[in-house]
C-alpha positions in Angstrom: 7.2 77.6 324.4 8.5 74.1 324.8 10.7 73.3 327.8 12.0 70.0 326.3 15.6 69.4 325.5 17.6 67.3 323.1 21.2 66.5 322.1 22.6 68.0 318.9 23.3 64.8 317.0 23.7 66.0 313.5 27.3 66.5 312.4 26.2 69.3 310.1 24.6 71.1 313.1 27.2 70.7 315.8 30.6 69.8 314.2 30.9 71.4 310.9 29.4 74.8 311.9 31.2 76.4 314.8 28.6 78.0 317.1 29.5 81.2 318.9 30.2 81.1 322.6 28.3 83.4 324.9 30.4 86.3 326.0 29.4 86.1 329.6 28.0 82.6 330.4 30.7 80.4 328.8 32.8 79.5 331.8 36.2 77.8 331.4 35.4 75.5 334.3 31.8 74.8 333.2 30.8 71.2 332.7 27.6 71.2 330.8 27.0 73.0 327.4 23.6 74.2 326.3 22.8 75.4 322.8 20.1 78.1 322.7 19.4 80.1 319.5 22.7 79.1 318.0 24.7 80.3 321.1 26.7 78.0 323.3 26.5 78.3 327.1 29.0 76.4 329.3 27.7 76.5 332.8 27.8 74.3 336.0 25.5 71.3 336.0 25.5 71.3 339.8 22.9 74.2 340.0 20.7 72.5 337.4 20.8 69.1 339.0 20.3 70.5 342.6 17.4 72.9 342.0 15.5 71.4 339.1 13.9 67.9 338.9 13.5 68.6 335.1 17.2 69.0 334.5 18.1 66.3 337.1 16.4 63.7 335.0 18.0 65.0 331.9 21.6 65.3 333.2 21.7 62.0 335.1 21.5 60.3 331.7 24.1 62.5 330.0 27.8 61.6 330.4 29.1 64.5 328.6 27.7 67.7 327.0 30.4 69.6 325.2 30.6 71.9 322.2 30.3 68.9 319.9 27.3 67.5 321.6 25.5 70.3 323.5 22.1 70.0 325.1 19.7 71.8 322.9 16.9 73.8 324.6 14.3 74.4 321.8 11.8 77.2 322.1 13.9 79.1 324.7 15.1 82.6 323.8 18.7 83.5 324.5 17.7 86.8 326.1 15.4 85.0 328.6 18.1 82.4 329.4 20.5 85.3 330.1 18.1 86.8 332.6 17.6 83.4 334.3 21.4 82.8 334.5 21.8 86.2 336.1 19.9 84.9 339.1 22.1 81.8 339.3 25.3 83.8 338.9 24.8 87.2 340.7 27.6 89.7 340.3 26.9 91.7 343.5 25.6 90.0 346.6 25.2 93.3 348.4 22.5 94.8 346.1 19.2 93.3 345.2 18.8 92.4 341.5 16.8 95.2 339.8 14.8 94.0 336.8 11.8 95.1 334.9 8.4 93.4 335.0 9.1 91.8 331.6 12.4 90.5 332.8 11.0 89.0 336.0 8.2 87.5 333.9 10.6 85.7 331.7 12.4 84.4 334.7 9.2 83.2 336.3 8.2 81.4 333.1 11.5 79.4 332.9 11.5 78.7 336.6 8.0 77.4 336.5 8.6 75.3 333.3 11.8 73.8 334.7 10.8 73.4 338.3 13.2 75.8 339.9 11.0 76.4 342.9 13.2 78.9 344.8 13.7 81.1 341.8 10.0 80.9 341.0 9.2 82.2 344.5 11.8 84.9 344.1 10.2 86.1 340.9 6.8 86.1 342.4 8.0 88.2 345.4 9.6 90.7 343.0 6.5 90.9 340.8 4.2 91.3 343.8 5.9 94.6 344.5 6.3 95.9 340.9 3.7 94.4 338.5 0.6 96.4 337.6 -2.8 94.9 338.3 -3.5 93.8 334.7 -0.2 91.9 334.6 -1.0 90.3 338.0 -4.3 89.1 336.6 -2.6 87.6 333.5 0.3 86.0 335.4 -1.8 85.0 338.4 -4.1 83.0 336.1 -1.2 81.5 334.1 0.9 80.4 337.0 -1.7 79.8 339.7 -0.8 82.8 341.9 -4.3 83.0 343.4 -3.3 85.6 346.1 -2.8 88.2 343.4 -6.2 87.9 341.8 -8.8 89.6 344.2 -6.8 92.8 344.7 -5.8 93.0 341.0 -9.3 92.6 339.8 -10.6 95.1 342.3 -8.0 97.7 341.3 -8.8 97.3 337.6 -12.6 97.5 338.1 -12.4 100.6 340.4 -9.9 102.6 338.5 -11.0 105.8 336.6 -9.4 104.9 333.3 -10.8 102.4 330.9 -8.8 99.4 329.6 -6.3 100.1 326.9 -6.1 98.1 323.7 -2.8 96.5 324.9 -4.4 95.6 328.2 -7.4 94.1 326.5 -5.2 91.9 324.3 -3.5 90.6 327.4 -6.6 89.9 329.4 -8.8 88.3 326.7 -12.4 88.6 325.8 -13.9 86.9 328.9 -12.1 89.1 331.4 -12.8 92.2 329.4 -16.6 91.5 329.4 -16.6 90.7 333.1 -14.6 93.8 334.1 -16.8 96.0 331.9 -19.9 94.5 333.5 -18.6 95.1 337.0 -17.7 98.7 336.2 -21.2 99.4 334.9 -23.1 97.6 337.6 -21.1 99.1 340.5 -20.7 102.5 338.9 -17.0 102.4 339.2 -16.3 104.5 336.1 -17.0 108.2 336.3 -18.4 109.7 333.2 -16.2 112.3 331.5 -18.7 113.3 328.8 -22.4 113.6 328.7 -24.2 110.9 326.8 -25.8 113.4 324.5 -22.4 113.7 322.7 -22.0 110.0 322.1 -23.7 109.7 318.7 -21.4 112.4 317.3 -18.3 110.8 318.8 -18.9 107.2 317.6 -17.3 107.8 314.3 -14.1 109.0 315.8 -14.0 106.3 318.5 -14.7 103.3 316.2 -13.4 104.6 312.9 -16.8 104.8 311.2 -17.6 106.7 308.1 -19.7 109.8 308.9 -23.0 110.3 307.1 -22.7 113.0 304.4 -25.0 115.4 306.3 -22.8 115.3 309.4 -19.8 116.5 307.3 -21.4 119.9 307.0 -22.7 120.2 310.6 -21.2 122.1 313.4 -18.1 120.3 314.6 -19.1 120.4 318.2 -19.2 122.5 321.3 -16.3 124.9 321.8 -13.9 123.7 324.5 -15.1 120.0 324.4 -12.6 117.5 323.0 -13.8 114.5 321.1 -13.8 111.2 322.9 -11.6 109.8 320.2 -8.8 110.1 322.6 -10.1 107.3 324.8 -7.0 106.0 326.6 -5.2 103.3 324.7 -7.2 103.7 321.5 -5.2 104.9 318.5 -7.0 107.4 316.2 -8.6 105.4 313.3 -6.8 105.6 309.9 -8.6 107.6 307.3 -10.6 105.5 304.9 -10.0 105.9 301.1 -12.6 107.9 299.1 -15.1 105.8 297.1 -14.2 105.6 293.3 -16.5 105.8 290.3 -16.4 103.4 287.4 -13.4 105.2 285.9 -11.3 104.5 288.9 -11.2 108.1 290.0 -12.3 109.4 293.4 
């Protein structure tokens, strides 16, 4: 996501087409207009100049940023900017802001990109208390939060459940291999099935076609579920039957 900005200089883009105003963050007394995903925000430049070196350098060269010439923030989602502005403009000072891990992550990303140090530290504090270990590994690597990493790696390596597909996509191949190696070497994972059943379960786990002779064998021991339900792995889709030369199965 790019954190750069530009001015809407095309008459076609800014003058002839009237962009909608944000229902909440278009203030009558605002003095800087941003355009994000075709939505206009009229906010107070003071906060952006005071807390962000990134915006300070932009706004000191801007005499006026109104609806006709808004500052465009490319690559920024309107939903993420809304979450960020909710921190700058709290509605209830008595209650702490309650947000999900995904919301705090988007706030952390924008704060880090734009150099809002105090908001970045706030997001880190909130995520320290709420983020799961896998997310702490991913975010800790991405934003240099080294304090998170030892405890998060240990929690993932020592837990009983294997990684889910979604978690694996977040972590990447290298971390998956290292975590798997640690769990094997240190015996962190407790076996749920005996290895004698593995050859029969491979087809279900990896979506393999069973040899013809296995189709007529006993389906398995009574009372023992197949390992195809490994946490986070969807059941493989059935494969189409082979066709003969006439195109019929």
